[in-house]
Backbone as XML, in Angstrom:
<?xml version="1.0"?>
<chain id="A" units="angstrom">
  <residue number="1" name="MET">
    <atom name="N" x="49.562" y="34.179" z="237.443"/>
    <atom name="CA" x="50.362" y="33.521" z="238.415"/>
    <atom name="C" x="51.814" y="33.510" z="237.932"/>
  </residue>
  <residue number="2" name="SER">
    <atom name="N" x="52.725" y="33.903" z="238.779"/>
    <atom name="CA" x="54.154" y="33.916" z="238.399"/>
    <atom name="C" x="54.726" y="32.496" z="238.482"/>
  </residue>
  <residue number="3" name="ILE">
    <atom name="N" x="55.894" y="32.331" z="237.963"/>
    <atom name="CA" x="56.549" y="31.009" z="237.968"/>
    <atom name="C" x="56.843" y="30.597" z="239.387"/>
  </residue>
  <residue number="4" name="THR">
    <atom name="N" x="57.282" y="31.559" z="240.217"/>
    <atom name="CA" x="57.564" y="31.274" z="241.624"/>
    <atom name="C" x="56.319" y="30.794" z="242.337"/>
  </residue>
  <residue number="5" name="ALA">
    <atom name="N" x="55.205" y="31.484" z="242.098"/>
    <atom name="CA" x="53.951" y="31.077" z="242.727"/>
    <atom name="C" x="53.507" y="29.675" z="242.275"/>
  </residue>
  <residue number="6" name="ALA">
    <atom name="N" x="53.714" y="29.414" z="241.006"/>
    <atom name="CA" x="53.343" y="28.073" z="240.491"/>
    <atom name="C" x="54.203" y="26.978" z="241.139"/>
  </residue>
  <residue number="7" name="ILE">
    <atom name="N" x="55.495" y="27.255" z="241.303"/>
    <atom name="CA" x="56.379" y="26.257" z="241.946"/>
    <atom name="C" x="56.020" y="26.074" z="243.425"/>
  </residue>
  <residue number="8" name="VAL">
    <atom name="N" x="55.768" y="27.153" z="244.126"/>
    <atom name="CA" x="55.353" y="27.046" z="245.539"/>
    <atom name="C" x="54.046" y="26.288" z="245.642"/>
  </residue>
  <residue number="9" name="LEU">
    <atom name="N" x="53.108" y="26.588" z="244.789"/>
    <atom name="CA" x="51.819" y="25.859" z="244.808"/>
    <atom name="C" x="52.015" y="24.393" z="244.539"/>
  </residue>
  <residue number="10" name="TYR">
    <atom name="N" x="52.900" y="24.040" z="243.595"/>
    <atom name="CA" x="53.153" y="22.640" z="243.289"/>
    <atom name="C" x="53.779" y="21.920" z="244.505"/>
  </residue>
  <residue number="11" name="VAL">
    <atom name="N" x="54.773" y="22.554" z="245.133"/>
    <atom name="CA" x="55.425" y="21.942" z="246.297"/>
    <atom name="C" x="54.451" y="21.705" z="247.429"/>
  </residue>
  <residue number="12" name="VAL">
    <atom name="N" x="53.609" y="22.707" z="247.709"/>
    <atom name="CA" x="52.623" y="22.550" z="248.772"/>
    <atom name="C" x="51.646" y="21.407" z="248.459"/>
  </residue>
  <residue number="13" name="ILE">
    <atom name="N" x="51.112" y="21.415" z="247.258"/>
    <atom name="CA" x="50.199" y="20.341" z="246.851"/>
    <atom name="C" x="50.875" y="18.982" z="246.864"/>
  </residue>
  <residue number="14" name="TRP">
    <atom name="N" x="52.135" y="18.925" z="246.455"/>
    <atom name="CA" x="52.846" y="17.633" z="246.438"/>
    <atom name="C" x="52.976" y="17.093" z="247.856"/>
  </residue>
  <residue number="15" name="PHE">
    <atom name="N" x="53.383" y="17.938" z="248.820"/>
    <atom name="CA" x="53.535" y="17.455" z="250.156"/>
    <atom name="C" x="52.221" y="17.058" z="250.828"/>
  </residue>
  <residue number="16" name="VAL">
    <atom name="N" x="51.161" y="17.826" z="250.543"/>
    <atom name="CA" x="49.849" y="17.470" z="251.050"/>
    <atom name="C" x="49.416" y="16.098" z="250.506"/>
  </residue>
  <residue number="17" name="THR">
    <atom name="N" x="49.664" y="15.903" z="249.193"/>
    <atom name="CA" x="49.339" y="14.646" z="248.576"/>
    <atom name="C" x="50.182" y="13.524" z="249.155"/>
  </residue>
  <residue number="18" name="MET">
    <atom name="N" x="51.435" y="13.810" z="249.496"/>
    <atom name="CA" x="52.282" y="12.781" z="250.111"/>
    <atom name="C" x="51.714" y="12.334" z="251.457"/>
  </residue>
  <residue number="19" name="PHE">
    <atom name="N" x="51.253" y="13.278" z="252.291"/>
    <atom name="CA" x="50.687" y="12.898" z="253.578"/>
    <atom name="C" x="49.360" y="12.194" z="253.444"/>
  </residue>
  <residue number="20" name="VAL">
    <atom name="N" x="48.663" y="12.410" z="252.324"/>
    <atom name="CA" x="47.387" y="11.701" z="252.110"/>
    <atom name="C" x="47.695" y="10.270" z="251.623"/>
  </residue>
  <residue number="21" name="VAL">
    <atom name="N" x="48.696" y="10.091" z="250.775"/>
    <atom name="CA" x="48.975" y="8.794" z="250.164"/>
    <atom name="C" x="49.745" y="7.863" z="251.111"/>
  </residue>
  <residue number="22" name="LEU">
    <atom name="N" x="50.597" y="8.413" z="251.996"/>
    <atom name="CA" x="51.396" y="7.544" z="252.858"/>
    <atom name="C" x="50.632" y="6.465" z="253.608"/>
  </residue>
  <residue number="23" name="PRO">
    <atom name="N" x="49.531" y="6.773" z="254.271"/>
    <atom name="CA" x="48.871" y="5.706" z="255.043"/>
    <atom name="C" x="48.030" y="4.747" z="254.217"/>
  </residue>
  <residue number="24" name="ILE">
    <atom name="N" x="47.822" y="5.004" z="252.944"/>
    <atom name="CA" x="46.985" y="4.111" z="252.126"/>
    <atom name="C" x="47.734" y="2.795" z="251.875"/>
  </residue>
  <residue number="25" name="ARG">
    <atom name="N" x="47.025" y="1.717" z="252.134"/>
    <atom name="CA" x="47.523" y="0.359" z="251.939"/>
    <atom name="C" x="48.823" y="0.105" z="252.782"/>
  </residue>
  <residue number="26" name="LEU">
    <atom name="N" x="48.925" y="0.754" z="253.913"/>
    <atom name="CA" x="50.093" y="0.587" z="254.788"/>
    <atom name="C" x="49.955" y="-0.690" z="255.622"/>
  </residue>
  <residue number="27" name="ARG">
    <atom name="N" x="50.930" y="-1.543" z="255.542"/>
    <atom name="CA" x="50.988" y="-2.760" z="256.365"/>
    <atom name="C" x="52.136" y="-2.554" z="257.361"/>
  </residue>
  <residue number="28" name="THR">
    <atom name="N" x="51.761" y="-2.525" z="258.652"/>
    <atom name="CA" x="52.752" y="-2.309" z="259.704"/>
    <atom name="C" x="53.390" y="-3.618" z="260.124"/>
  </residue>
  <residue number="29" name="GLN">
    <atom name="N" x="54.493" y="-3.511" z="260.862"/>
    <atom name="CA" x="55.139" y="-4.712" z="261.396"/>
    <atom name="C" x="54.227" y="-5.426" z="262.355"/>
  </residue>
  <residue number="30" name="GLY">
    <atom name="N" x="53.402" y="-4.664" z="263.085"/>
    <atom name="CA" x="52.436" y="-5.280" z="264.017"/>
    <atom name="C" x="51.380" y="-6.072" z="263.261"/>
  </residue>
  <residue number="31" name="ASP">
    <atom name="N" x="50.945" y="-5.569" z="262.089"/>
    <atom name="CA" x="49.955" y="-6.270" z="261.269"/>
    <atom name="C" x="50.558" y="-7.576" z="260.730"/>
  </residue>
  <residue number="32" name="GLU">
    <atom name="N" x="51.818" y="-7.530" z="260.384"/>
    <atom name="CA" x="52.488" y="-8.698" z="259.775"/>
    <atom name="C" x="52.902" y="-9.705" z="260.868"/>
  </residue>
  <residue number="33" name="GLY">
    <atom name="N" x="53.029" y="-9.242" z="262.115"/>
    <atom name="CA" x="53.407" y="-10.120" z="263.184"/>
    <atom name="C" x="54.888" y="-10.393" z="263.285"/>
  </residue>
  <residue number="34" name="GLU">
    <atom name="N" x="55.696" y="-9.635" z="262.574"/>
    <atom name="CA" x="57.138" y="-9.777" z="262.603"/>
    <atom name="C" x="57.762" y="-8.411" z="262.928"/>
  </residue>
  <residue number="35" name="ILE">
    <atom name="N" x="57.925" y="-8.140" z="264.203"/>
    <atom name="CA" x="58.460" y="-6.885" z="264.695"/>
    <atom name="C" x="59.961" y="-6.991" z="264.792"/>
  </residue>
  <residue number="36" name="VAL">
    <atom name="N" x="60.690" y="-6.152" z="264.084"/>
    <atom name="CA" x="62.159" y="-6.114" z="264.142"/>
    <atom name="C" x="62.551" y="-5.504" z="265.479"/>
  </residue>
  <residue number="37" name="PRO">
    <atom name="N" x="63.464" y="-6.166" z="266.227"/>
    <atom name="CA" x="63.886" y="-5.595" z="267.518"/>
    <atom name="C" x="64.410" y="-4.188" z="267.375"/>
  </residue>
  <residue number="38" name="GLY">
    <atom name="N" x="63.957" y="-3.312" z="268.278"/>
    <atom name="CA" x="64.368" y="-1.900" z="268.252"/>
    <atom name="C" x="63.469" y="-0.973" z="267.442"/>
  </residue>
  <residue number="39" name="THR">
    <atom name="N" x="62.425" y="-1.541" z="266.845"/>
    <atom name="CA" x="61.519" y="-0.720" z="266.080"/>
    <atom name="C" x="60.142" y="-0.779" z="266.693"/>
  </residue>
  <residue number="40" name="HIS">
    <atom name="N" x="59.310" y="0.174" z="266.358"/>
    <atom name="CA" x="57.927" y="0.254" z="266.874"/>
    <atom name="C" x="57.051" y="-0.713" z="266.051"/>
  </residue>
  <residue number="41" name="ALA">
    <atom name="N" x="56.005" y="-1.206" z="266.700"/>
    <atom name="CA" x="55.106" y="-2.119" z="265.992"/>
    <atom name="C" x="54.391" y="-1.419" z="264.862"/>
  </residue>
  <residue number="42" name="GLY">
    <atom name="N" x="54.270" y="-0.093" z="264.940"/>
    <atom name="CA" x="53.589" y="0.667" z="263.878"/>
    <atom name="C" x="54.472" y="1.036" z="262.729"/>
  </residue>
  <residue number="43" name="ALA">
    <atom name="N" x="55.729" y="0.607" z="262.714"/>
    <atom name="CA" x="56.632" y="0.895" z="261.618"/>
    <atom name="C" x="56.216" y="0.107" z="260.388"/>
  </residue>
  <residue number="44" name="PRO">
    <atom name="N" x="56.404" y="0.673" z="259.199"/>
    <atom name="CA" x="56.007" y="-0.053" z="257.981"/>
    <atom name="C" x="56.796" y="-1.372" z="257.841"/>
  </residue>
  <residue number="45" name="ALA">
    <atom name="N" x="56.119" y="-2.396" z="257.358"/>
    <atom name="CA" x="56.739" y="-3.710" z="257.170"/>
    <atom name="C" x="57.541" y="-3.689" z="255.853"/>
  </residue>
  <residue number="46" name="ASN">
    <atom name="N" x="56.927" y="-3.339" z="254.775"/>
    <atom name="CA" x="57.577" y="-3.307" z="253.466"/>
    <atom name="C" x="57.237" y="-1.988" z="252.779"/>
  </residue>
  <residue number="47" name="PHE">
    <atom name="N" x="58.037" y="-0.986" z="253.060"/>
    <atom name="CA" x="57.795" y="0.322" z="252.492"/>
    <atom name="C" x="58.554" y="0.494" z="251.185"/>
  </residue>
  <residue number="48" name="ASN">
    <atom name="N" x="57.817" y="0.813" z="250.137"/>
    <atom name="CA" x="58.384" y="0.992" z="248.822"/>
    <atom name="C" x="58.381" y="2.497" z="248.477"/>
  </residue>
  <residue number="49" name="LEU">
    <atom name="N" x="59.483" y="3.196" z="248.768"/>
    <atom name="CA" x="59.543" y="4.643" z="248.608"/>
    <atom name="C" x="59.394" y="5.043" z="247.128"/>
  </residue>
  <residue number="50" name="GLY">
    <atom name="N" x="60.052" y="4.315" z="246.230"/>
    <atom name="CA" x="59.959" y="4.693" z="244.803"/>
    <atom name="C" x="58.595" y="4.678" z="244.269"/>
  </residue>
  <residue number="51" name="ARG">
    <atom name="N" x="57.832" y="3.615" z="244.587"/>
    <atom name="CA" x="56.450" y="3.484" z="244.139"/>
    <atom name="C" x="55.598" y="4.628" z="244.691"/>
  </residue>
  <residue number="52" name="THR">
    <atom name="N" x="55.806" y="4.907" z="245.981"/>
    <atom name="CA" x="55.056" y="5.979" z="246.657"/>
    <atom name="C" x="55.331" y="7.338" z="246.026"/>
  </residue>
  <residue number="53" name="LEU">
    <atom name="N" x="56.596" y="7.605" z="245.717"/>
    <atom name="CA" x="56.964" y="8.892" z="245.102"/>
    <atom name="C" x="56.369" y="9.044" z="243.720"/>
  </residue>
  <residue number="54" name="ILE">
    <atom name="N" x="56.296" y="7.948" z="242.958"/>
    <atom name="CA" x="55.692" y="8.019" z="241.627"/>
    <atom name="C" x="54.202" y="8.310" z="241.746"/>
  </residue>
  <residue number="55" name="ILE">
    <atom name="N" x="53.501" y="7.605" z="242.654"/>
    <atom name="CA" x="52.096" y="7.821" z="242.824"/>
    <atom name="C" x="51.823" y="9.246" z="243.287"/>
  </residue>
  <residue number="56" name="VAL">
    <atom name="N" x="52.575" y="9.752" z="244.257"/>
    <atom name="CA" x="52.410" y="11.097" z="244.754"/>
    <atom name="C" x="52.654" y="12.133" z="243.665"/>
  </residue>
  <residue number="57" name="THR">
    <atom name="N" x="53.668" y="11.925" z="242.847"/>
    <atom name="CA" x="53.978" y="12.878" z="241.789"/>
    <atom name="C" x="52.894" y="12.895" z="240.719"/>
  </residue>
  <residue number="58" name="ILE">
    <atom name="N" x="52.345" y="11.785" z="240.345"/>
    <atom name="CA" x="51.272" y="11.717" z="239.391"/>
    <atom name="C" x="50.016" y="12.437" z="239.917"/>
  </residue>
  <residue number="59" name="TRP">
    <atom name="N" x="49.566" y="12.054" z="241.128"/>
    <atom name="CA" x="48.370" y="12.654" z="241.700"/>
    <atom name="C" x="48.598" y="14.134" z="242.035"/>
  </residue>
  <residue number="60" name="GLY">
    <atom name="N" x="49.770" y="14.481" z="242.529"/>
    <atom name="CA" x="50.058" y="15.854" z="242.835"/>
    <atom name="C" x="50.037" y="16.746" z="241.611"/>
  </residue>
  <residue number="61" name="THR">
    <atom name="N" x="50.565" y="16.218" z="240.491"/>
    <atom name="CA" x="50.592" y="16.988" z="239.246"/>
    <atom name="C" x="49.181" y="17.164" z="238.730"/>
  </residue>
  <residue number="62" name="ILE">
    <atom name="N" x="48.340" y="16.154" z="238.813"/>
    <atom name="CA" x="46.939" y="16.293" z="238.368"/>
    <atom name="C" x="46.195" y="17.332" z="239.208"/>
  </residue>
  <residue number="63" name="VAL">
    <atom name="N" x="46.345" y="17.267" z="240.523"/>
    <atom name="CA" x="45.674" y="18.229" z="241.388"/>
    <atom name="C" x="46.226" y="19.619" z="241.155"/>
  </residue>
  <residue number="64" name="TRP">
    <atom name="N" x="47.536" y="19.748" z="240.969"/>
    <atom name="CA" x="48.148" y="21.057" z="240.719"/>
    <atom name="C" x="47.620" y="21.643" z="239.397"/>
  </residue>
  <residue number="65" name="ALA">
    <atom name="N" x="47.514" y="20.810" z="238.371"/>
    <atom name="CA" x="47.030" y="21.335" z="237.097"/>
    <atom name="C" x="45.604" y="21.858" z="237.207"/>
  </residue>
  <residue number="66" name="ILE">
    <atom name="N" x="44.781" y="21.173" z="237.981"/>
    <atom name="CA" x="43.393" y="21.616" z="238.165"/>
    <atom name="C" x="43.362" y="22.930" z="238.934"/>
  </residue>
  <residue number="67" name="VAL">
    <atom name="N" x="44.112" y="22.995" z="240.051"/>
    <atom name="CA" x="44.110" y="24.225" z="240.904"/>
    <atom name="C" x="44.738" y="25.379" z="240.100"/>
  </residue>
  <residue number="68" name="ALA">
    <atom name="N" x="45.866" y="25.141" z="239.429"/>
    <atom name="CA" x="46.500" y="26.227" z="238.657"/>
    <atom name="C" x="45.598" y="26.671" z="237.528"/>
  </residue>
  <residue number="69" name="GLY">
    <atom name="N" x="44.892" y="25.752" z="236.880"/>
    <atom name="CA" x="43.962" y="26.150" z="235.814"/>
    <atom name="C" x="42.861" y="27.011" z="236.335"/>
  </residue>
  <residue number="70" name="ILE">
    <atom name="N" x="42.338" y="26.681" z="237.501"/>
    <atom name="CA" x="41.284" y="27.501" z="238.098"/>
    <atom name="C" x="41.818" y="28.921" z="238.429"/>
  </residue>
  <residue number="71" name="ILE">
    <atom name="N" x="43.032" y="28.977" z="238.968"/>
    <atom name="CA" x="43.629" y="30.270" z="239.354"/>
    <atom name="C" x="43.896" y="31.107" z="238.111"/>
  </residue>
  <residue number="72" name="VAL">
    <atom name="N" x="44.500" y="30.512" z="237.075"/>
    <atom name="CA" x="44.861" y="31.265" z="235.865"/>
    <atom name="C" x="43.637" y="31.702" z="235.096"/>
  </residue>
  <residue number="73" name="SER">
    <atom name="N" x="42.582" y="30.869" z="235.066"/>
    <atom name="CA" x="41.366" y="31.221" z="234.287"/>
    <atom name="C" x="40.611" y="32.343" z="234.941"/>
  </residue>
  <residue number="74" name="GLY">
    <atom name="N" x="40.782" y="32.556" z="236.258"/>
    <atom name="CA" x="40.082" y="33.605" z="236.938"/>
    <atom name="C" x="38.683" y="33.215" z="237.403"/>
  </residue>
  <residue number="75" name="VAL">
    <atom name="N" x="38.370" y="31.919" z="237.351"/>
    <atom name="CA" x="37.051" y="31.462" z="237.820"/>
    <atom name="C" x="36.878" y="31.818" z="239.295"/>
  </residue>
  <residue number="76" name="ILE">
    <atom name="N" x="37.918" y="31.608" z="240.062"/>
    <atom name="CA" x="37.895" y="31.952" z="241.503"/>
    <atom name="C" x="39.029" y="32.977" z="241.699"/>
  </residue>
  <residue number="77" name="GLU">
    <atom name="N" x="38.678" y="34.112" z="242.327"/>
    <atom name="CA" x="39.649" y="35.147" z="242.579"/>
    <atom name="C" x="39.705" y="35.388" z="244.096"/>
  </residue>
  <residue number="78" name="VAL">
    <atom name="N" x="40.669" y="36.204" z="244.517"/>
    <atom name="CA" x="40.847" y="36.541" z="245.928"/>
    <atom name="C" x="39.614" y="37.233" z="246.451"/>
  </residue>
  <residue number="79" name="ARG">
    <atom name="N" x="38.998" y="38.051" z="245.637"/>
    <atom name="CA" x="37.798" y="38.804" z="246.066"/>
    <atom name="C" x="36.652" y="37.858" z="246.384"/>
  </residue>
  <residue number="80" name="ASP">
    <atom name="N" x="36.651" y="36.674" z="245.858"/>
    <atom name="CA" x="35.600" y="35.688" z="246.174"/>
    <atom name="C" x="35.641" y="35.247" z="247.587"/>
  </residue>
  <residue number="81" name="PHE">
    <atom name="N" x="36.774" y="35.392" z="248.237"/>
    <atom name="CA" x="36.970" y="34.977" z="249.631"/>
    <atom name="C" x="36.907" y="36.170" z="250.585"/>
  </residue>
  <residue number="82" name="ASP">
    <atom name="N" x="36.569" y="37.344" z="250.056"/>
    <atom name="CA" x="36.486" y="38.550" z="250.898"/>
    <atom name="C" x="35.058" y="38.704" z="251.407"/>
  </residue>
  <residue number="83" name="TRP">
    <atom name="N" x="34.684" y="37.848" z="252.393"/>
    <atom name="CA" x="33.346" y="37.820" z="252.873"/>
    <atom name="C" x="32.957" y="39.043" z="253.689"/>
  </residue>
  <residue number="84" name="PHE">
    <atom name="N" x="33.922" y="39.729" z="254.263"/>
    <atom name="CA" x="33.660" y="40.868" z="255.108"/>
    <atom name="C" x="33.987" y="42.204" z="254.434"/>
  </residue>
  <residue number="85" name="ASN">
    <atom name="N" x="34.157" y="42.193" z="253.114"/>
    <atom name="CA" x="34.388" y="43.363" z="252.299"/>
    <atom name="C" x="35.524" y="44.237" z="252.798"/>
  </residue>
  <residue number="86" name="ARG">
    <atom name="N" x="36.639" y="43.608" z="253.171"/>
    <atom name="CA" x="37.822" y="44.311" z="253.669"/>
    <atom name="C" x="38.713" y="44.848" z="252.547"/>
  </residue>
  <residue number="87" name="MET">
    <atom name="N" x="38.496" y="44.374" z="251.339"/>
    <atom name="CA" x="39.310" y="44.822" z="250.195"/>
    <atom name="C" x="38.756" y="46.091" z="249.594"/>
  </residue>
  <residue number="88" name="GLY">
    <atom name="N" x="37.563" y="46.509" z="250.018"/>
    <atom name="CA" x="36.956" y="47.707" z="249.479"/>
    <atom name="C" x="36.161" y="47.378" z="248.255"/>
  </residue>
  <residue number="89" name="PRO">
    <atom name="N" x="35.516" y="48.380" z="247.668"/>
    <atom name="CA" x="34.690" y="48.141" z="246.472"/>
    <atom name="C" x="35.544" y="47.776" z="245.262"/>
  </residue>
  <residue number="90" name="GLU">
    <atom name="N" x="34.912" y="47.002" z="244.381"/>
    <atom name="CA" x="35.643" y="46.612" z="243.138"/>
    <atom name="C" x="35.788" y="47.847" z="242.268"/>
  </residue>
  <residue number="91" name="GLU">
    <atom name="N" x="36.872" y="47.903" z="241.579"/>
    <atom name="CA" x="37.163" y="49.063" z="240.705"/>
    <atom name="C" x="36.917" y="48.685" z="239.260"/>
  </residue>
</chain>
């Protein structure tokens, strides 16, 4: 895996992790009963971006290390996903 591929893989995993972590333990303004005028009731009541970014970075790095380790070790290769034998015979 090249450095560019590793960076792209990390960014993709980081953003997927961000979308998974965002709704966890979310308290909306509607839940709290204090809706700020001009905002939606589903808007976060007390959103802590710094804490969320730290959690996402930690979990994203762990998941990235596992996925990158599997790719680099060769346990799973592209040919493992060639169910219709479109890549031709192995050489």
